[in-house]
VMD Tcl script that builds the backbone (N, CA, C; Angstrom):
set m [mol new atoms 195]
animate dup $m
set s [atomselect $m all]
$s set {name element resname resid chain x y z} {
  {N N MET 1 A 15.074 11.353 20.703}
  {CA C MET 1 A 13.406 10.289 20.189}
  {C C MET 1 A 12.299 10.490 19.003}
  {N N LEU 2 A 12.257 9.812 18.184}
  {CA C LEU 2 A 11.907 10.746 17.153}
  {C C LEU 2 A 9.964 10.338 17.730}
  {N N THR 3 A 9.550 10.522 17.246}
  {CA C THR 3 A 7.280 9.857 16.775}
  {C C THR 3 A 7.470 10.049 15.550}
  {N N ALA 4 A 6.367 8.801 15.602}
  {CA C ALA 4 A 5.739 7.922 14.482}
  {C C ALA 4 A 4.967 9.076 13.919}
  {N N LYS 5 A 4.333 10.543 15.135}
  {CA C LYS 5 A 3.737 11.060 14.344}
  {C C LYS 5 A 4.388 11.959 12.910}
  {N N GLU 6 A 5.495 12.521 14.060}
  {CA C GLU 6 A 7.015 13.334 12.993}
  {C C GLU 6 A 7.942 12.884 12.040}
  {N N LEU 7 A 8.008 11.090 11.753}
  {CA C LEU 7 A 8.082 10.637 11.258}
  {C C LEU 7 A 7.153 10.294 9.586}
  {N N ARG 8 A 5.783 10.043 9.926}
  {CA C ARG 8 A 5.201 9.904 8.564}
  {C C ARG 8 A 5.002 11.157 8.253}
  {N N GLU 9 A 5.683 12.746 8.739}
  {CA C GLU 9 A 5.139 14.061 8.192}
  {C C GLU 9 A 6.086 14.249 7.031}
  {N N LEU 10 A 7.378 13.234 7.079}
  {CA C LEU 10 A 8.692 13.046 6.527}
  {C C LEU 10 A 8.023 12.662 4.642}
  {N N ASP 11 A 9.163 13.030 4.154}
  {CA C ASP 11 A 9.445 11.817 2.978}
  {C C ASP 11 A 10.396 10.866 3.233}
  {N N GLU 12 A 10.078 10.240 1.193}
  {CA C GLU 12 A 10.852 8.706 2.028}
  {C C GLU 12 A 12.697 9.514 1.668}
  {N N ALA 13 A 13.027 10.067 0.908}
  {CA C ALA 13 A 14.240 10.447 0.593}
  {C C ALA 13 A 14.772 10.500 2.272}
  {N N LYS 14 A 14.349 11.634 3.331}
  {CA C LYS 14 A 14.160 12.307 4.470}
  {C C LYS 14 A 14.069 10.871 5.109}
  {N N LEU 15 A 13.748 9.464 5.294}
  {CA C LEU 15 A 13.399 8.623 6.366}
  {C C LEU 15 A 14.157 8.163 5.818}
  {N N ALA 16 A 15.323 7.856 5.130}
  {CA C ALA 16 A 16.248 6.937 4.556}
  {C C ALA 16 A 17.111 7.362 4.650}
  {N N GLU 17 A 17.516 9.409 5.318}
  {CA C GLU 17 A 18.609 9.945 5.763}
  {C C GLU 17 A 18.058 9.617 6.735}
  {N N LYS 18 A 17.303 9.718 8.112}
  {CA C LYS 18 A 17.332 9.913 9.089}
  {C C LYS 18 A 17.773 7.780 9.285}
  {N N LEU 19 A 17.535 7.110 8.882}
  {CA C LEU 19 A 17.817 5.992 8.720}
  {C C LEU 19 A 19.032 5.444 9.269}
  {N N SER 20 A 19.817 6.004 7.853}
  {CA C SER 20 A 21.186 6.005 7.524}
  {C C SER 20 A 21.840 6.304 9.251}
  {N N GLN 21 A 21.395 7.306 9.218}
  {CA C GLN 21 A 22.560 8.232 10.696}
  {C C GLN 21 A 21.629 7.737 12.017}
  {N N SER 22 A 21.060 6.673 12.131}
  {CA C SER 22 A 20.670 5.821 13.023}
  {C C SER 22 A 21.386 4.994 12.806}
  {N N GLU 23 A 21.379 4.516 12.232}
  {CA C GLU 23 A 22.369 3.078 12.462}
  {C C GLU 23 A 23.904 3.015 12.486}
  {N N GLU 24 A 24.700 4.431 11.377}
  {CA C GLU 24 A 26.244 4.536 12.467}
  {C C GLU 24 A 26.243 5.288 13.607}
  {N N GLU 25 A 24.636 5.744 13.800}
  {CA C GLU 25 A 25.231 6.018 15.198}
  {C C GLU 25 A 24.825 4.656 16.261}
  {N N LEU 26 A 23.875 4.127 15.831}
  {CA C LEU 26 A 23.857 2.719 16.917}
  {C C LEU 26 A 25.000 1.773 16.423}
  {N N PHE 27 A 25.953 1.852 15.067}
  {CA C PHE 27 A 26.989 1.201 15.082}
  {C C PHE 27 A 28.501 1.351 15.879}
  {N N LYS 28 A 27.550 3.041 15.891}
  {CA C LYS 28 A 29.268 3.693 16.756}
  {C C LYS 28 A 29.006 3.230 18.678}
  {N N LEU 29 A 28.382 3.393 19.408}
  {CA C LEU 29 A 27.609 3.072 20.077}
  {C C LEU 29 A 27.701 1.717 20.406}
  {N N ARG 30 A 27.622 0.464 19.814}
  {CA C ARG 30 A 27.478 -0.718 19.949}
  {C C ARG 30 A 29.066 -0.649 20.268}
  {N N PHE 31 A 30.069 -0.168 19.716}
  {CA C PHE 31 A 30.848 -0.323 19.874}
  {C C PHE 31 A 31.795 -0.082 20.553}
  {N N GLN 32 A 31.655 1.544 21.053}
  {CA C GLN 32 A 32.295 1.688 22.054}
  {C C GLN 32 A 31.044 0.903 23.252}
  {N N HIS 33 A 30.104 0.134 23.201}
  {CA C HIS 33 A 29.793 -0.008 24.877}
  {C C HIS 33 A 30.849 -1.845 24.059}
  {N N ALA 34 A 31.641 -2.212 23.615}
  {CA C ALA 34 A 32.349 -2.900 23.302}
  {C C ALA 34 A 33.351 -3.306 24.964}
  {N N THR 35 A 34.130 -1.567 23.830}
  {CA C THR 35 A 35.383 -1.665 24.360}
  {C C THR 35 A 34.965 -0.500 25.617}
  {N N ALA 36 A 34.106 -1.071 26.771}
  {CA C ALA 36 A 33.956 -0.031 27.966}
  {C C ALA 36 A 33.700 1.433 28.427}
  {N N GLN 37 A 33.534 1.979 27.210}
  {CA C GLN 37 A 33.811 3.638 27.184}
  {C C GLN 37 A 32.228 4.179 27.009}
  {N N LEU 38 A 30.800 2.994 26.917}
  {CA C LEU 38 A 29.654 4.118 26.935}
  {C C LEU 38 A 28.926 3.964 27.859}
  {N N GLU 39 A 28.301 5.293 28.288}
  {CA C GLU 39 A 27.682 5.584 29.404}
  {C C GLU 39 A 26.223 5.512 29.735}
  {N N LYS 40 A 26.045 6.029 28.180}
  {CA C LYS 40 A 24.276 5.943 28.510}
  {C C LYS 40 A 24.095 5.155 28.070}
  {N N THR 41 A 24.030 3.900 28.497}
  {CA C THR 41 A 23.411 2.086 27.700}
  {C C THR 41 A 22.315 2.283 27.582}
  {N N HIS 42 A 20.784 3.353 27.744}
  {CA C HIS 42 A 19.796 3.406 27.428}
  {C C HIS 42 A 19.660 3.879 26.246}
  {N N ARG 43 A 20.355 4.709 25.058}
  {CA C ARG 43 A 20.188 5.150 23.777}
  {C C ARG 43 A 20.521 3.689 23.032}
  {N N LEU 44 A 21.184 2.902 23.354}
  {CA C LEU 44 A 21.212 1.407 22.633}
  {C C LEU 44 A 19.565 1.038 22.401}
  {N N GLY 45 A 18.731 0.641 23.301}
  {CA C GLY 45 A 16.935 0.201 23.143}
  {C C GLY 45 A 16.655 1.771 22.512}
  {N N GLU 46 A 17.032 2.936 22.800}
  {CA C GLU 46 A 16.140 3.696 22.244}
  {C C GLU 46 A 16.542 4.128 20.598}
  {N N LEU 47 A 17.741 3.880 19.978}
  {CA C LEU 47 A 18.034 4.055 18.474}
  {C C LEU 47 A 17.244 2.876 17.636}
  {N N LYS 48 A 17.297 1.550 18.698}
  {CA C LYS 48 A 16.437 0.555 17.876}
  {C C LYS 48 A 15.830 0.785 17.891}
  {N N LYS 49 A 14.417 1.024 18.491}
  {CA C LYS 49 A 13.004 1.495 18.775}
  {C C LYS 49 A 13.368 2.373 17.547}
  {N N ASP 50 A 13.783 3.856 17.700}
  {CA C ASP 50 A 13.746 4.389 16.363}
  {C C ASP 50 A 13.469 4.519 14.554}
  {N N ILE 51 A 14.844 2.726 14.638}
  {CA C ILE 51 A 15.319 2.216 13.621}
  {C C ILE 51 A 14.226 1.662 13.132}
  {N N ALA 52 A 13.635 0.734 13.892}
  {CA C ALA 52 A 12.166 0.101 13.967}
  {C C ALA 52 A 10.926 1.540 13.241}
  {N N ARG 53 A 10.789 2.188 14.012}
  {CA C ARG 53 A 9.808 3.349 14.091}
  {C C ARG 53 A 9.941 3.817 12.424}
  {N N ILE 54 A 11.178 3.968 11.969}
  {CA C ILE 54 A 11.997 4.739 10.519}
  {C C ILE 54 A 11.550 3.690 9.799}
  {N N LYS 55 A 11.559 2.688 9.593}
  {CA C LYS 55 A 11.066 1.568 8.754}
  {C C LYS 55 A 9.885 0.991 8.176}
  {N N THR 56 A 9.250 1.450 9.757}
  {CA C THR 56 A 7.667 0.689 9.626}
  {C C THR 56 A 7.272 2.313 8.866}
  {N N ALA 57 A 7.528 3.385 9.440}
  {CA C ALA 57 A 7.599 4.863 8.112}
  {C C ALA 57 A 7.199 4.182 6.976}
  {N N MET 58 A 8.690 3.567 6.517}
  {CA C MET 58 A 9.068 3.274 5.201}
  {C C MET 58 A 8.224 2.953 4.960}
  {N N ASN 59 A 7.738 1.874 4.969}
  {CA C ASN 59 A 6.931 0.379 4.791}
  {C C ASN 59 A 5.104 1.166 4.295}
  {N N GLN 60 A 5.483 2.093 5.496}
  {CA C GLN 60 A 3.626 2.827 5.190}
  {C C GLN 60 A 3.521 3.566 4.181}
  {N N ILE 61 A 4.486 4.142 3.876}
  {CA C ILE 61 A 4.519 5.027 2.627}
  {C C ILE 61 A 4.845 3.843 1.608}
  {N N LYS 62 A 5.267 3.288 1.367}
  {CA C LYS 62 A 4.976 1.899 -0.379}
  {C C LYS 62 A 4.256 1.183 -0.181}
  {N N SER 63 A 4.176 1.244 0.769}
  {CA C SER 63 A 1.714 0.382 0.617}
  {C C SER 63 A 1.107 1.071 0.378}
  {N N GLY 64 A 1.393 2.622 0.356}
  {CA C GLY 64 A 0.559 4.024 0.182}
  {C C GLY 64 A -0.605 3.768 1.058}
  {N N ARG 65 A -0.104 3.918 2.669}
  {CA C ARG 65 A -1.085 3.694 3.777}
  {C C ARG 65 A -1.045 5.919 4.175}
}
mol reanalyze $m
mol bondsrecalc $m
mol representation Tube
mol addrep $m
């Protein structure tokens, strides 16, 4: 799980990479969930929140905060 403080320390390229990795993992987990193979269902919610944090950090960088 990523914290907002950790994300603020990363540059835009690293954030884009993290976002891509997280979205890919979310896709895989959703697929496992649909086929009833997912054991750790709480991970879906964690990933969604991580993606939101990453996008927020990216927007803050773009706006100059």
